[in-house]
C-alpha positions as CSV (number, residue, x, y, z in Angstrom):
1,M,62.6,59.1,103.4
2,V,66.3,59.9,103.9
3,N,67.3,63.1,105.7
4,I,70.7,64.8,105.3
5,D,71.9,63.5,108.7
6,T,71.3,59.9,107.7
7,F,72.8,60.6,104.3
8,R,75.9,62.1,105.9
9,K,76.3,59.3,108.4
10,L,76.0,56.6,105.8
11,A,78.4,58.3,103.3
12,L,81.0,59.0,105.9
13,S,80.9,55.4,107.2
14,F,82.9,54.3,104.2
15,E,86.6,53.9,104.4
16,N,88.5,57.2,103.7
17,A,85.2,59.0,102.8
18,I,85.2,62.8,103.3
19,E,82.7,65.6,102.9
20,E,83.6,68.7,100.9
21,P,81.7,71.6,99.2
22,H,81.0,71.2,95.5
23,F,79.6,74.4,94.0
24,E,76.2,74.8,95.7
25,K,76.1,71.2,96.8
26,T,77.7,69.0,99.4
27,S,79.9,66.2,98.0
28,F,81.2,63.0,99.5
29,R,84.5,61.8,98.1
30,V,87.0,59.1,98.3
31,N,90.6,59.8,97.1
32,K,89.4,63.1,95.7
33,K,86.7,61.5,93.6
34,I,83.0,62.2,94.1
35,F,80.8,59.2,94.8
36,A,77.7,61.2,96.0
37,T,76.4,64.8,96.2
38,F,73.5,66.3,98.2
39,D,71.5,69.1,96.6
40,E,69.7,70.8,99.5
41,K,67.7,73.1,97.2
42,N,66.0,70.2,95.4
43,Y,66.4,67.7,98.2
44,H,68.0,64.9,96.2
45,A,71.2,63.0,96.0
46,I,73.3,62.3,92.9
47,L,75.1,58.9,92.9
48,K,77.7,57.5,90.5
49,L,76.4,54.1,89.5
50,N,77.6,51.8,86.8
51,E,75.3,51.3,83.8
52,I,73.8,48.0,85.0
53,D,73.1,49.3,88.5
54,Q,71.7,52.5,87.2
55,S,69.3,50.6,84.9
56,V,68.2,48.3,87.7
57,F,67.5,51.0,90.2
58,C,65.8,53.2,87.6
59,A,63.6,50.4,86.2
60,S,62.5,49.3,89.7
61,S,61.7,52.8,91.0
62,E,61.6,55.3,88.2
63,M,60.0,58.0,90.3
64,I,62.8,57.7,92.8
65,F,65.9,57.0,90.7
66,Y,66.5,58.5,87.3
67,P,69.6,59.4,85.2
68,I,70.7,63.0,85.1
69,P,69.2,64.1,81.7
70,N,72.5,64.8,79.9
71,K,75.8,63.2,79.1
72,W,76.5,62.8,82.9
73,G,73.5,60.5,83.1
74,K,74.9,58.3,80.4
75,Q,78.0,57.9,82.5
76,G,76.0,56.6,85.4
77,W,75.2,59.7,87.4
78,T,71.8,59.1,88.9
79,I,69.4,61.4,90.8
80,V,67.8,59.9,93.9
81,E,64.7,61.6,95.4
82,L,65.5,61.5,99.1
83,S,61.9,62.3,100.1
84,K,60.7,59.2,98.4
85,V,63.4,56.6,98.8
86,R,63.4,53.9,101.4
87,P,66.5,54.1,103.7
88,E,67.5,50.5,102.9
89,M,67.3,51.1,99.1
90,F,69.3,54.3,99.4
91,E,72.0,52.6,101.5
92,D,72.3,49.9,98.9
93,A,72.7,52.4,96.1
94,L,75.1,54.6,98.0
95,K,77.3,51.6,98.8
96,L,77.4,50.7,95.1
97,S,78.3,54.3,94.2
98,Y,81.1,54.3,96.7
99,Q,82.4,51.0,95.3
100,N,82.4,52.3,91.8
101,V,84.7,55.2,92.8
102,A,86.8,53.8,95.6
103,P,90.2,52.3,94.7
104,K,90.1,48.6,94.2
105,K,91.9,46.6,96.9
106,K,94.5,44.2,95.8
């Protein structure tokens, strides 16, 4: 299980990551681009994965990771059930999400 404090600590550990409100959610961003959100009401995260990473996480843990059921899901936005995910697995997915959004270093 991952709580919001752990989520926040991990998300803000990435270079230039900030926390901002996003409608009724909390978002984590880099260079104004969202790489993760926290939905307190449903107690889940939403991460921006690429298609391959999304398919790997969803196939290995379909009760924990699953695409948002609309066009956003087809773009890699993936729901993570925080009450079920192992912290190490969440940390791996969050890092990939950040890397998908962060500017590429030269």
